[in-house]
N, C-alpha and C positions, 0 to 999 in steps of 0.2 A: 277524489280519485284514490287518494291513500288508502281509504277505509274500502271501497271496492276491490282493491287489488287484495287485501287482508282477507276479506271475505272468500275472494275467488280462490286463494292458496288453503284456506280453511275448507271451504266446501271441495275443493280437488283432494285434499287429505284423506276428507270422510269418504270420498267416492272410493279412494285408493282401498281402504280398509274395509269397505262395506265390501268390495270385490273382492279383496284377500280374503275375507272372513270365512266363507264354506271351506276353504282350506285350513284357516287356522283353527277353527270351530272342532274340523273333522279329526284334530290333532295328528294328521298323518304328515311326514316328512317326505319329500322327494327322496329317494335314497337312490345310491349309483352303487354299481358294481367294484371290483377289485382296479386298480391302479394299473396299467399298463403302458410300455414304450412304443411308441410310434416310430419307426427308423426309415428313411428315405436314403437311397445311396446312388450315385450317378458317377459313372466313369466313360471318359471319350481319350482315350490315347491319342486321337487325331481328328481329322474331321474332313476325311475323305469319303466320297460320294459312293465308293464302292462297299461300304458299310450301310445296310438299309436302314439301321435304326437312326442314322444321323438324320436323315430326311423327316422322318415320321418325328423323332423326340425332339428337335431343336428347330425353332421356329425364328424364321429372318422376317425383320420389321424395316422399313424404312432400304436406307443406303447400305444394305449387309450383303455379302455373297461367301459361297463356299469357296474356297481356293483348293481344286484338285491337286496341282502342280506342289503347292505348299502343305496341302493337309491341314489348312489353316480357316478360320472364321476371319473374314475381313472385312473392316469398315472404315471409310465408305467402299461400294463397289468399284474397283479399279478400271470396270469396263467402261464408266460412263465418261462422258467427254470434260463436265467440267466436275472437277473433285472439289470446289469452293462450296462451303455452308450446305454443307450435305451431314443428315444424321441418320442413326441406324442402332437398331438392337438386334441380339441373339438372344433367345432365353428358351430354358426347357419350356415344352409344349404343354405341360402338364401342371396344375398348381402343387404346391407343396405345404403341408402344415407347418405355420410358423409360430403358431399362439395356442395355448389351451385358454380358453374363452371362459372355463368356471375358476381358476385361479389368476388367469391374466399374467402368467408366466411363460415367457418366450422360449421358442424351442434353441437348443444348443444346436449348434453347425460348425462344420469345419470343411473349408474349400480350397482346393490349391490348384494353380491355373499358371501356364508359362505363355508369356506374352513377348512381343517386341514391336517396335514402331520404326516403321520406315519411312523417312520423310523424302517427299515428291518434289518440294519446290526448293530446296536449299539442301547443299551437302554438308554433313556434320564436320566442325574441326573441334580440337581442341585451342581452349583459349589461354590467357596468360596466367590463369588462376589453376590452369590444369582441367579444369571443367569442359565440358561438350558443350558448344554453344551453337545452335542453328534457329530457324525462326520456329519449326515445330507447329501444330496445330490438329485437334486439341488437346485430346488425351481420351482415356479409356477408365470406365467406371464397373466395378462388381456392382450389381444393382440387385434390389428385393423389391418388388413393386406389386401393386394391386390386382392390374390388369394384363392382358395379352396383346391390347389393341394401340396403346397410347405409345406415341415416339415425342420425345420432349425435342427443344429446339436445337438447333445447330450452335457453331461456336463454343463462347464459355459454359454452355448449357450442358455440353457432353451427352445430348441424348436423354439426359436424366428428367427433365420436368420442362414443362412448359408453363406459360402465364394462368393456366386454368389448375395448374398444382401446386402453385405456390404456396397456398393459404390450408387448406385440408388436404392434400394428396399424402397419402401414408405412404411413405418410400424410405429407404435406406440406402446407402451407397458407399462405396469406398473408392475414392477417385484416384487416378495415376496423371497427376494433371501436367503437360508441358507447354502451358502457355501461362503468362503472367495479366491475371485481371485486378488490379487493385481494388475496384469497385465490386469483388465479391470476398476480399481478404484474403486473397491469395500471397504467400510470401515471397514468391519468386516463379518460374516458369520449370521448376522440378520438385513437384512436392506432392505428399500424398494426403488426402482429405477424407475425412468420415463425414457426410452428408445425413442429416436426420430431418426428411419430410421440407427440406430448402436447398437450394443451390448455395447458399452460402454454408461453408463447412462448420462443423461443430468444434472440430479439432483438424489441425493440420500439421504437419512434419517436413521441414526441409529434408528431402532426399539426399542433398549433396552433403547433410552433414554426419551421413553413415556411409558416404563413400560410394552412392548410386546414382548413375545419371540414367533418366531414363530415355534420352535421345541420343544415347552412343550407339544402337545400332545393334546392340546384343540381346540375346533372349533373356529374359527375366521370369524368375519364379517367385508367385506370390502366394503367401499364407494366410488366410485370415480364421482363428480361432476364436468361436464365441461361447460361453458359458451362460446359458440362459438364467439357470437358479442364483448363479453368484452375481449376473449383470456386469461382467467381465469380457471385456473384447482384446485381442491381441493381434499384432498385423506385421509381418516382416517380410523381406524381400531376399530371396535366397536364406543366406545363414544370418542375416543382419535385422535385429528386431527394429521396428519401425517406430511401433506404438503398443502401449500395454496401460491398461486404465479402466476404471469401472466406466460403464456404460449401459444405461436401459432402454432398449429398444422397444419395449411392450407398447407405447403409445404411439408408435410409427408401424404396427404391424395390425393385420386382420389375422383371422385364423387361418386361413388359405391364402399363400401368396407365390408370385413368380420370380424365379432367379435365373440371372444371365449376366449379358455384358450390354453395356450400351457406349457409343462413341461417337465424336462429331469430328468436322473440320470448320474453319471460319476462312478469313482470307487467305491464309497460308495452309497448306495442305499435308497431310500424314497418314499414311496408311496403318492402322492397327489392327495388328493378326494377333490371334488367340489360336496357339497350336495346340495344348491340351487343357481337360478340366478334370477334376474329382471334386464332387459334393457330397456329405453326408449330413443329415439333419438327424435330431432325435429329440420327442416332445412327449409330454405326459398327457395320458388322456384316460378316462374312466367310463368303463364298460357298464352299460345300464344291468340294474340287477335284475336277475334270472327270475323267469315267471314261475310261479307258485304251481302252475299246471304242470307237474311233473309225476312221473309214474310212483314214485315214492312217497309224493304227497296224498296219491290217492290211496294207497295202501294203508297210509296211517290217517285216512280220512275223519274217521270217527273221534280218534285221539285228540287229533288237532282241534276238532270243533269242540270237544269239550274245553280244552285249554283256552282256546280263544274266548267260548262263552264265557268262562270264569273271570277271564282278564277284564271282559267286557263289562262283566257285573260292578266289579270293583272301579273300573273308570268311571261309570255313571256317579259314582258318590261323589267324585271330585269335584270341587266346583270350576266351571270353565272359564280361566282367567282370559281367555282372548275375547270370550263373549261381554265381559265386565268393560274390559277396555274399548270394546266396539260401542258399548251403549253409553259411556263417559263421552266418548269423543261426540257422539251423535248429539246428546245433551248439550254440550258443548258450542257445537256448529250452531244449534237451533236460537240457544240464546244470543249468539253472536249476529245471528241473520235478524232476529227480532229487535235488538238494539240499532243496527243498520236499517232497517228497514224505518223505524220511527224517526231517527235522525235524517234520512233520506227525504222525509216527508217535511219535515220543518225546514230544509234547505231549499226545499222547491218552493214552497209556501214564501219562504223571504225573497227568492228570486223573480217573482211573478211580477214584482213593481219595475223591475229594469227594463228602459226603453230601449230597444234594439236599434243598430243605426238605419236610417231609412235606405242605405242602398249597400249591398253585399260586396265585399271585396273578393274577385275570382282570383285563385292563385294562379301564378304562373305554371304552364306545365315545365318539369324541371328539366326536360329532354327537348325541348321544342328546336327543331332544327333552325342554325341561324348561320350568318355569314361570319368566317372566320378571316383574320388579318393574315397577310403572308408572313408576319412577325410571329403570331401565335403558331401556326403551322411550322414555322422553321424550328421554334423553342421546343415544340412538342417531341419531333424527328431530331432533334440534337445537330440543325443545320444541315437535314437530309442526309444524315451520315451512312455510309455503304453498311455498316452493321447493322442498320435498322432496315435494311432492305429485304421485303419479304418475297417479291417476285415481281415478274414484267410479263407485258407482251405487246403488241405491237402498237397499243393505244399509250401505253405508259407505264410506269413503276409504281408498284406498290410499297408504301413505306408503313413502318410501324412507330405507331406515336403513344405519347403519354400526355393528357390533358393536366392542366394544373390542378383540378380536382380528383386527379389519381386514376380516371379512367383509361383504359387502353382502346386506341381507336388504331383502324387502318386507314392511310391517305392514297387516294390512288391521284396521281401526279400525271395528267394527259402530257405527251408529246408534243413539240412543235410541229412536228411531221404530221400526227393524226389530225391536229387541230387545221391545219394549213390542207388537209387533204380531203375536208367536208366541203361538198358543192355549196354553195352559196351560203357558207354559214355565217351566222349572226349569233354573236355571243350573248346577247339578250336573248336569245330564243334558247339556247344550250343552257344558259342559267334559269328561265323559265321552266326548262322541262325538268333539271335536275332541283328544281325547288316543287314542282307540281309531285314529282315522285317522294320526294324527301316527305310529304304530308300524309303519305300512305302506310298504314298499319296493317300487318298481319304476322301471326307468328312463324311463318315461314319464309318470311323477307328478312334481308339483312338491314336494319335501321339505317337511315342517313342521319347522322348527327350534323351535317352543315355541310359548306362549299367554300371555295376561297377563289376568289377571281382579280387580278389586276391587269395591268396592260399586257403581260407576258406569259402570264400563269393561270391555268384552270384547274383546281383540284376540289375532290369531292371527299368527305372526311365519314367512313363508315364505323360502326361497330366493329371490334375486333374478334375474331374468334379463333382461339388458340389453337383448336384440333385442325385449323388447316382447311385446305379445299380438297374437294371429294376426289379428286384426280389421284393425289398422294396416297391416299387408303385404298383406291379401286387398283392402280396399276403398280404400287409400290411397296406400301407399307402390309405387309402380310396379306390374308384372304379375307374380305367382307364376307360374312355368312349371309345366305340368302334372306334370313328374314329382315336383316338390315339394309338390303339391297332395294327389298320391296318396299320397306319402309321410306326410303329415300326417294324412289320415285312416287310414292302417293304423296310426300311432302312437296316435291317441285312441282307437281301436277296441280295440287291445291293453290300454291303459289302463283304460278300463271294464270290457272283459271280466276283468280282474285283479282290480279293485275288487268286483265281482259274484260273483269266485270266492269272496271272504272274506266274503261277506254283507253287502256295505257298498254304499252308492249315493253319486253326486257330487251330484245334486239340483240342479245349477246349470251345465248342460252348454249351453255357446254358445261362439261365436267368442273373446268376449273373456275366457274361462276357459281359454284354449289359447294357451303362450306358447312362444317359440321360443328354444333356447338358441344359443352361438355357431356351431354346424356346423349349423344349422337344424333340430334334430332336436325333433319337437312335444313339449310335456309339460302334463299336464293339471293344472291348478291352482283356485284360488278357488273352493274346495269350498263347496257350498249351508249346511251345517248348519242346516238347516230342521227343526222338528221337529212333530210331529202330537201331537194331542189323545189319540191312542190309546197305550195302556200297552204293546202288543205291539210289542217292537222288531222282531221276523221279521215281523210282517204290515208294518209299517212299511218294512223294507228290502226287500220284497217288491214293494210298490206303488210304490216310490223307482226300483227298478232298471228294472220296466217303464217308467215314465217316463223316465229316462235313457234307453232305446232309442229312444223317440219324439222327444225331444229330437236325439238323434245323428242321428237321418235327417234332421232339418231342417238340422244343421251341415253334413252331407254336402251337401245340394243347396246350399247356400251356398257352400260350397267349390268345386263344380263350376261354379257360375253367376258367382260374383266378385259378389256382391250380396247386400244383408241380407235377411232375411226379411221386411220391410214398408218398400217405398219409395213416399214418398207423392209424389215427383216423377213416377213413372211412369203409364201411362195406368191406368185405374180395374181393366181386365182383370187387369194385369201386377203390380199391387202386392204382391199377397199372394203371396209366393213359392210355398207349399206348394200353395195353391189353382192357379196359373198353370204349376207342373210337373204337378199330375194334370190337366190341361186339355191340355197337350202330350203326354202319354201316350195320352189319350183319342183325338187325333187322328193318333197317332203320328208327332210330330214332335219327338222328345225330344233332337235336336241344336240346336232353338232354345234350349234352356236352358242350354246349355255358354257359356263365356264366349268372347265372341268376340275380347276384348283377346290371348287366347292366340295367335292367329293359327293358322297353318299346322304351328306345333309341337306341336299337341294331339293325343293317339291317340284319335281321335273314338270308335272302337268301345269303347276302356277307360272315357271319360269319360262314355257313354252307359249304360254296365252299373253303374257307382258310382252314378249317378243312380237306377236301378232298385233298387238295394239300399238308398238312401237313401229312397225310396217305400215298400220293403217295411217299413221300421222304423217308418213313418207308420199302417200297417194296424190296426185294432181288434184288441185282446190276442187275442180270440176267433178272428181271419179272416185269420191267418197272421204277425203281427206275430213276426218272430224273437227270440231272446236274443243277447246280444253276443257269447258263445261262436261262434253259427251266423254271426253278421255278421261277425265275425275271418274263418271258412271262405270266407265268399263273397268276400272282398275279397282273397284270395290269386289270383284271377281264372283259375283253372286248372280249375273245375269248372263244373256248371250251377246256376242259380239259381231258386228256385220263380217261377212264372209270375205276373204282377201280374194282377189282376181287369180287365176291359176298362174297367170305370168308377170311380171312387172310391167305396168304401163310406160309407156314412151312419154319421156318428160318433155314440156315444153321448150323447156331449158335444161339441157343435162345437167345433173348434179355430179359434182368432185368433191370428194374429201379435201381437198386442199383448199376449197371453199370455205370462209368461216364467217361468222356475224351474219348479215342480212342476204347475204349473195344465193339464194335459194328461189326458184320457180320464178314466175315473171318479177319478181321484185329485184333481181337483179339490173332490170332495167333503168330502175329506180335509184340503186346506191351502188351501183358500179365505182 
């Protein structure tokens, strides 16, 4: 094996030399033009919406908003009912050049901004040591990040990073942290940290040592200066230096990055206000060499050609050093290959006499679903700690967990109310259904790692997706472009079609059941596991699949419109998405259904076609509702689709957006 590896390396090196040879033998070098300085300057004296550039140049992600009364960016959004466990970002909407790829030199930059923390869960007060003491939660960070989509986790992660980012996410942050998290190396609840591609700070400074208290309710002025050529950073608050030292940012930068702010809350809440922002960056770049096709060169063409001919004649007399090197490497590679081939044949002849075992041992699949004990699940979630809660719904609570092998998982813990609400529920049937679906594998289905069941608890263990569920991206975290939305719809359709081909159903088709992996591929999870009182599993699957198609239709309308199925803040005639979509079809104004936030980048013709496919899926079963296999074909966008009726057919059982799960069509009679 070692000989084979050595040969592979030598062969690869030979190929590289061979591919590079035409350039080397030609004797020409890639030339660059003169070095220039690329400068970018941003200035926002405040963030009031009467300035049109604010909306166009500052992008809000997650729980963030512009406060017109304060002229500030606020994270989290104060208008939300629950400010706990919120995460948000505000970034400049366009990428900025932060690294010269030719030299690997980071850009130099200087940024100043004013910020203030107002605590919403406890009043600040001066403690016995003269410092300010309140609960706080959690802090603000100036960030330099590689994309304009990702929002990190809430709580101590300050929306800077999530679990997908920890190992290879290029990012730089200067955090102003007001929570003490010893597991991240925090010195106290009043510190400044510099983070390089990790949530654990490379350097932390106790702000109390310089008489600064971030939670005192005052407006603070921060200044960050970085010299790229010297790899030197300075951070100060007001007139007080906080940090000054050598720091190489180049390993954590791409050529173009996004700059801005991130903040989050945990169990305790705090409003993070950014009032003004000034940012300037300078980086070195090399222009390409100007073309020889200029007027002057054509005027002097004969003279130039004479000089070039003479130079070419003399250069041919010089020995081609690159060619000699290439010939030597090729000869060495051929010699090594011949030696390895001869030794390999001898080794094969010697091993022919080896007796193989009668029975081959089949390796056990490493990720085969299994039954977990309650102690294993409790240990993975730190005793179902509230900091590990990812979300909840009417069926139970989602926890984030970590298995002993280091794998991140999401654990659905069914509530006692949900389990007791199932008609004729047999725990063995429920576990059998979970076990059946866990054996199904598809690129667009969330893998089930296992389950846990005892006398009181029933849980399902899924793979964990750090980008979270689609609803947060569709309704809260910025604006998903149309190309991504179309890909999401196709991914989910493929997943449902595959499930139905296996005589299974999802039974919980909605945006919160769709998750995005690190490459923004959509995967369908959070299966319904809803059981009916009927003993016929085939009949139950058939009815559930038809309900899946109906719910998929509403899901498609949500993706196209960028709004939920029921929006109480809208006008009465627009609150119910399905009713509104059919009304727009009846008056031939389906373009009004398309999310306006996508702007001119949306392919309107595609969006209208996809919305029509969504409406087809909500037809009565005997009036043209397609199966998922047909829906997948329609979404290929290269063939005709059935014509919608001019008016919405009267449903056998009226649909309401308040209904969830399987309560659609006549399936309501089975699963009410």
